[in-house]
NUFISE-272516 format. One line per 5 residues: for each residue x negated, y negated, z of C-alpha. Coordinates in Angstrom, 2 decimals, always signed. Layout:
<torkols>
X,Y,Z  ...
</torkols>
This chain:
<torkols>
+20.10,+5.47,+25.63  +17.75,+2.47,+25.29  +16.69,+2.61,+28.99  +15.82,+6.24,+28.68  +13.79,+6.04,+25.44
+10.68,+7.51,+27.21  +12.58,+10.67,+27.85  +13.37,+11.47,+24.25  +11.41,+12.72,+21.30  +10.89,+10.79,+18.06
+13.69,+12.54,+16.06  +16.27,+11.92,+18.92  +15.22,+8.30,+19.04  +15.60,+8.05,+15.35  +19.26,+9.13,+15.64
+20.35,+7.56,+18.80  +18.16,+4.58,+19.93  +19.43,+1.02,+20.12  +23.26,+1.91,+19.42  +25.71,+0.25,+21.80
+29.28,+1.26,+20.88  +31.89,-1.28,+20.74  +35.57,-0.86,+22.22  +36.48,+1.11,+19.16  +34.13,+3.88,+20.26
+32.75,+4.52,+16.88  +30.01,+7.34,+16.49  +28.32,+5.69,+13.54  +26.78,+2.32,+13.87  +29.05,-0.47,+12.63
+28.20,-3.31,+10.33  +28.77,-6.95,+11.60  +29.03,-9.12,+8.36  +29.66,-12.24,+10.17  +27.58,-15.49,+10.02
+28.79,-16.87,+13.48  +30.32,-15.95,+16.78  +32.97,-17.39,+19.00  +32.49,-18.50,+22.47  +34.74,-18.43,+25.45
+34.18,-22.06,+26.25  +31.96,-25.03,+25.42  +29.92,-24.20,+28.36  +29.39,-20.78,+27.19  +28.31,-22.00,+23.78
+25.82,-24.49,+25.45  +24.42,-21.68,+27.72  +23.95,-19.37,+24.58  +22.17,-22.02,+22.60  +19.80,-23.03,+25.53
+18.89,-19.41,+26.27  +20.32,-19.49,+29.72  +22.84,-16.65,+28.80  +21.95,-13.86,+26.36  +24.25,-13.09,+23.56
+25.03,-13.76,+19.96  +24.57,-17.26,+18.47  +24.16,-17.22,+14.70  +23.33,-14.28,+12.39  +20.26,-15.85,+11.23
+18.67,-14.62,+14.39  +21.23,-12.67,+16.38  +23.26,-9.94,+14.73  +24.39,-6.71,+16.33  +23.57,-4.49,+13.46
+20.04,-6.08,+12.92  +19.58,-5.86,+16.63  +20.31,-2.11,+16.62  +17.76,-1.53,+13.80  +15.18,-3.60,+15.77
+15.66,-1.61,+18.92  +15.59,+1.68,+17.22  +12.33,+0.93,+15.24  +10.86,-0.45,+18.40  +11.48,+2.76,+20.15
+9.92,+4.81,+17.36  +6.85,+2.67,+17.28  +6.56,+2.28,+21.02  +6.74,-1.45,+20.95  +8.39,-3.93,+23.40
+9.91,-6.13,+20.66  +10.81,-5.97,+17.01  +11.86,-8.69,+14.69  +13.68,-7.66,+11.33  +13.03,-9.81,+8.29
+14.19,-10.20,+4.69  +11.22,-8.34,+3.22  +7.87,-6.86,+4.02  +6.07,-9.89,+2.53  +8.27,-12.14,+4.75
+7.25,-10.10,+7.82  +3.62,-10.70,+7.08  +4.35,-14.45,+6.53  +6.45,-14.66,+9.67  +3.44,-12.99,+11.58
+0.73,-15.37,+10.26  +2.89,-18.67,+10.71  +4.06,-17.75,+14.03  +0.65,-16.79,+15.38  -1.80,-19.01,+13.38
-2.41,-22.80,+12.90  -4.49,-24.78,+10.58  -8.23,-24.20,+11.07  -7.67,-20.61,+12.09  -9.36,-17.67,+10.32
-8.34,-14.24,+9.30  -10.55,-11.25,+8.61  -8.70,-8.83,+6.12  -9.50,-5.56,+4.37  -9.93,-5.94,+0.66
-7.85,-2.93,+0.21  -4.37,-4.48,+0.79  -1.49,-5.11,-1.39  -2.03,-7.57,-4.18  +0.98,-9.88,-2.97
-0.61,-10.01,+0.53  -3.92,-11.19,-1.00  -2.02,-13.81,-3.01  -0.23,-14.92,+0.13  -3.55,-15.33,+2.03
-5.38,-17.10,-0.85  -2.76,-19.13,-2.49  -0.42,-20.23,+0.45  -2.10,-19.77,+3.88  -5.00,-21.39,+2.37
-3.05,-24.57,+1.59  -2.27,-24.78,+5.29  -5.91,-24.63,+6.24  -5.97,-20.99,+7.23  -9.04,-19.30,+5.65
-9.41,-15.55,+4.87  -12.61,-13.44,+4.58  -12.32,-10.13,+2.97  -14.44,-7.07,+3.88  -14.65,-3.43,+2.98
-12.08,-1.61,+4.97  -14.45,+1.05,+6.25  -17.56,-1.01,+6.86  -17.20,-1.88,+10.53  -20.29,-3.79,+10.69
-18.96,-6.13,+7.97  -15.79,-6.63,+10.11  -17.82,-7.65,+13.03  -20.10,-9.96,+11.08  -17.16,-11.68,+9.36
-15.58,-12.80,+12.72  -16.07,-16.42,+13.44  -15.33,-18.66,+16.45  -11.96,-19.53,+14.93  -10.93,-16.01,+13.77
-7.58,-15.16,+15.41  -6.32,-12.12,+13.22  -7.72,-8.96,+11.78  -5.45,-7.55,+9.10  -5.54,-3.92,+7.72
-3.43,-1.47,+5.77  -4.08,+2.15,+6.60  -3.63,+4.09,+4.36  -4.36,+1.42,+1.77  -2.46,+0.69,-1.35
-3.28,+2.26,-3.89  -6.73,+3.93,-3.00  -5.40,+5.49,+0.27  -8.43,+4.40,+2.24  -8.11,+4.97,+6.10
-9.23,+2.51,+8.63  -10.40,+3.59,+12.19  -7.69,+1.66,+14.00  -9.02,+2.17,+17.43  -12.42,+0.99,+16.38
-10.94,-2.09,+14.59  -8.89,-2.83,+17.77  -11.93,-2.69,+19.94  -13.90,-5.04,+17.38  -10.75,-7.35,+17.55
-10.35,-7.41,+21.27  -14.00,-7.98,+21.96  -13.71,-11.21,+20.11  -10.30,-12.11,+21.54  -8.44,-11.55,+18.19
-5.29,-9.68,+17.25  -5.22,-6.63,+15.11  -2.30,-6.38,+12.73  -1.78,-2.88,+11.06  +0.47,-2.53,+8.03
+1.92,+0.93,+8.77  +4.22,+1.06,+5.73  +2.55,+4.17,+4.04  +2.67,+6.40,+7.33  +5.61,+5.00,+9.31
+5.92,+5.96,+12.96  +6.75,+9.44,+11.84  +3.12,+9.93,+10.90  +1.02,+7.28,+12.63  +1.39,+5.24,+15.92
-0.89,+2.23,+15.78  -0.05,+0.95,+19.22  -1.51,+4.07,+20.81  -4.68,+3.20,+19.04  -4.86,-0.37,+20.25
-3.22,-2.48,+17.55  -1.41,-5.61,+18.79  +0.95,-5.96,+15.71  +2.52,-3.47,+13.45  +4.14,-4.54,+10.28
+6.56,-2.77,+7.96  +8.10,-3.13,+4.66  +11.44,-1.42,+5.48  +12.07,-1.45,+1.78  +9.75,+1.50,+1.47
+10.02,+4.76,+3.53  +12.27,+3.30,+6.23  +14.96,+3.11,+3.56  +13.52,+5.91,+1.63  +15.99,+5.67,-1.26
+15.11,+2.38,-2.98  +18.32,+0.53,-2.02  +17.55,-2.59,+0.08  +14.84,-5.13,+0.94  +13.65,-5.70,+4.36
+10.77,-5.89,+6.72  +9.85,-5.81,+10.43  +7.16,-6.99,+12.79  +6.57,-5.11,+16.05  +4.54,-5.99,+19.18
+4.75,-7.22,+22.63  +7.41,-9.70,+24.07  +5.12,-12.77,+23.83  +3.70,-12.33,+20.41  +6.83,-10.93,+18.67
+9.78,-11.29,+21.15  +8.93,-15.01,+21.44  +6.62,-16.25,+18.77  +7.64,-14.32,+15.72  +11.28,-14.49,+16.87
+11.04,-18.15,+17.26  +9.70,-18.58,+13.67  +12.52,-16.40,+12.41  +15.08,-18.45,+14.27  +13.83,-21.77,+12.77
+12.67,-20.66,+9.25  +15.29,-18.06,+8.59  +13.71,-15.08,+6.54  +16.37,-12.95,+7.92  +17.42,-9.43,+7.39
+20.97,-9.02,+6.28  +23.43,-6.93,+8.31  +24.17,-4.51,+5.50  +20.42,-3.82,+4.85  +19.94,-3.29,+8.46
+22.74,-0.65,+8.55  +21.13,+1.04,+5.45  +17.76,+1.08,+7.33  +19.32,+2.58,+10.36  +20.67,+5.47,+8.28
+17.17,+5.74,+6.76  +15.50,+6.07,+10.19  +17.71,+8.97,+11.08  +16.05,+11.15,+8.40  +12.64,+9.54,+8.42
+10.66,+12.30,+9.95  +12.38,+15.06,+7.79  +11.70,+13.00,+4.76  +8.05,+12.14,+5.54  +7.15,+15.79,+6.15
+8.72,+16.66,+2.68  +6.98,+13.78,+0.94  +3.54,+15.00,+2.60  +4.06,+18.58,+1.49  +4.83,+17.66,-2.14
+1.92,+15.05,-2.22  -0.52,+17.56,-0.90  +0.42,+20.06,-3.57  +0.30,+17.58,-6.40  -3.02,+16.19,-5.24
-4.63,+19.66,-5.09  -3.18,+20.39,-8.61  -4.48,+17.15,-10.10  -7.87,+17.60,-8.61  -8.29,+20.76,-10.69
-7.14,+19.14,-14.00  -10.04,+18.47,-16.30  -8.44,+15.16,-17.53  -8.65,+13.73,-14.03  -11.94,+12.38,-12.77
-11.01,+11.61,-9.20  -8.07,+11.85,-6.82  -7.38,+9.67,-3.87  -5.52,+11.37,-1.14  -6.21,+11.60,+2.58
-5.26,+15.34,+2.71  -8.01,+16.46,+0.35  -11.36,+17.41,+1.95  -13.00,+15.31,-0.74  -11.46,+12.24,+0.71
-14.06,+10.12,+2.62  -11.84,+9.60,+5.61  -10.26,+13.01,+5.63  -11.41,+13.92,+9.18  -10.29,+10.56,+10.51
-6.92,+10.89,+8.95  -6.47,+14.39,+10.49  -7.07,+12.76,+14.03  -5.37,+9.46,+13.47  -2.19,+10.61,+11.63
+0.15,+13.64,+11.99  +0.57,+13.83,+8.23  -1.44,+12.60,+5.12  +1.47,+10.59,+3.53  +3.45,+10.57,+0.19
+1.29,+8.39,-1.95  -1.72,+9.22,-3.99  -3.79,+7.76,-6.73  -6.03,+9.28,-9.50  -8.42,+8.19,-12.06
-8.35,+9.18,-15.89  -10.96,+8.51,-18.42  -10.18,+6.01,-21.09  -9.18,+3.07,-19.04  -5.82,+1.22,-19.42
-4.98,+2.90,-22.75  -5.31,+6.38,-21.37  -3.39,+5.41,-18.07  -0.44,+3.93,-19.96  -0.33,+6.82,-22.37
+0.05,+9.17,-19.47  +2.57,+7.11,-17.75  +4.59,+6.61,-20.96  +4.69,+10.33,-21.65  +6.62,+10.99,-18.53
+10.36,+11.81,-18.76  +11.41,+12.64,-15.26  +9.17,+10.38,-13.18  +10.38,+6.75,-12.67  +8.03,+3.97,-14.02
+8.39,+1.48,-11.26  +6.12,-0.32,-8.89  +8.22,+0.56,-5.92  +7.26,+3.48,-3.80  +8.57,+5.77,-1.05
+11.83,+6.79,-2.90  +13.36,+10.31,-3.02  +12.57,+9.96,-6.73  +8.88,+10.17,-7.64  +7.47,+6.85,-9.07
+4.58,+6.30,-11.20  +2.73,+2.88,-11.96  -0.49,+1.33,-13.18  -1.61,-0.86,-10.27  -4.19,-2.92,-12.27
-1.29,-4.34,-14.36  +1.56,-4.17,-11.94  +1.17,-4.41,-8.05  -2.33,-5.78,-8.22  -1.95,-7.41,-11.55
-2.32,-11.01,-10.13  -5.66,-10.38,-8.86  -8.88,-11.21,-10.77  -10.74,-8.36,-12.37  -13.43,-8.99,-9.68
-10.91,-8.69,-6.90  -9.46,-5.56,-8.31  -12.99,-4.06,-8.62  -13.69,-4.98,-4.94  -10.55,-3.13,-4.05
-11.47,-0.05,-6.03  -8.65,-0.54,-8.64  -9.98,+0.50,-11.99  -8.11,+0.18,-15.40  -7.81,+4.04,-15.38
-6.24,+4.27,-11.97  -2.71,+5.60,-11.66  -0.61,+5.63,-8.49  +2.11,+8.19,-7.76  +4.51,+8.04,-4.92
+5.67,+11.57,-4.64  +9.28,+12.01,-4.14  +11.51,+14.88,-3.08  +12.10,+16.67,-6.38  +10.84,+20.36,-6.95
+7.09,+20.00,-7.14  +7.05,+22.26,-10.24  +9.14,+19.72,-12.11  +6.95,+16.92,-11.10  +3.89,+18.76,-12.36
+5.62,+19.76,-15.59  +6.41,+16.07,-16.29  +2.86,+15.26,-16.19  +1.25,+18.14,-18.14  +1.91,+16.83,-21.73
+0.37,+13.37,-20.94  -2.64,+14.99,-19.15  -3.17,+17.42,-21.96  -3.28,+14.62,-24.40  -6.13,+13.04,-22.49
-9.38,+14.69,-23.82  -11.84,+15.31,-20.94
</torkols>
């Protein structure tokens, strides 16, 4: 199956890619909950550890279940290599520490996850890796920010929580003209809706915790790219530093990948209907969703993505007090900062996901005190709307 990946469609790859049956001839992928492996001889052990012979060594960096997940996700993204990690944040950390060194420079969109900003500012900065932030859609600013020591351009598209869309091909051209790498966080779209490598990206990063799992069960992440950047450098960091994905979590993610495309289409359909409904409500001043014609990058999203995603955000008058009041009025929606679940979740980004940023940083990222984010789940859309009605009605326009 793995050698014939190019012959199959995305849904077939999501169900079949990467699986190698054991002598038990199982139909479902097994879980290998082992820390180590037995060798036929001391010579074989030495050959495995030296890299002369391929095979399992230690589950920190070689595990059959994790490997199946990595190969399946790589097939879906069209990547030569994938490294599974313990979380989405550890995937970003592994990428940066594997590819950068003290004195290097990152250019990043301002519109990124709050923890990513904290990682860049508070921890990479300690190592002498500087970050400059730019408006995600100001391509002149991206170009101007690149220095002689810039090695990496980093972007989320769509962004969290304002759903800004970056022109990935344009950013790839800017990066490559200056001999930089472009890393794209593809968490919101997944390979079911967006293929960053076909647009020129060098690295794709995932929080597998999100849509790849799809039911809020496990933590995990992944880094994808070519054999040199990911198969050697990021893998080498994982082998030594050990932010490893567990076999059980990898197995859960494998099951998630099997239904990924089906779920993403359902998330998109519900999110579009909710966004259109919110846009008409007098208590809502603005809705951020790429599927709306009012979205500034709507046309780009139509050409770059095959769907608009399951996440939207919207503004209400009255700042934090009004936003909290609406959130607290819900009975069905889950008040949690996680997203991508089958269950619809609602949160206040300014005090949760981006709460550690300064007010100035939040303002730069377009995150106001009146902004609410909803990750639209798979419930009946009428029930989601009904759960918001009372809270919205209480907010006087």
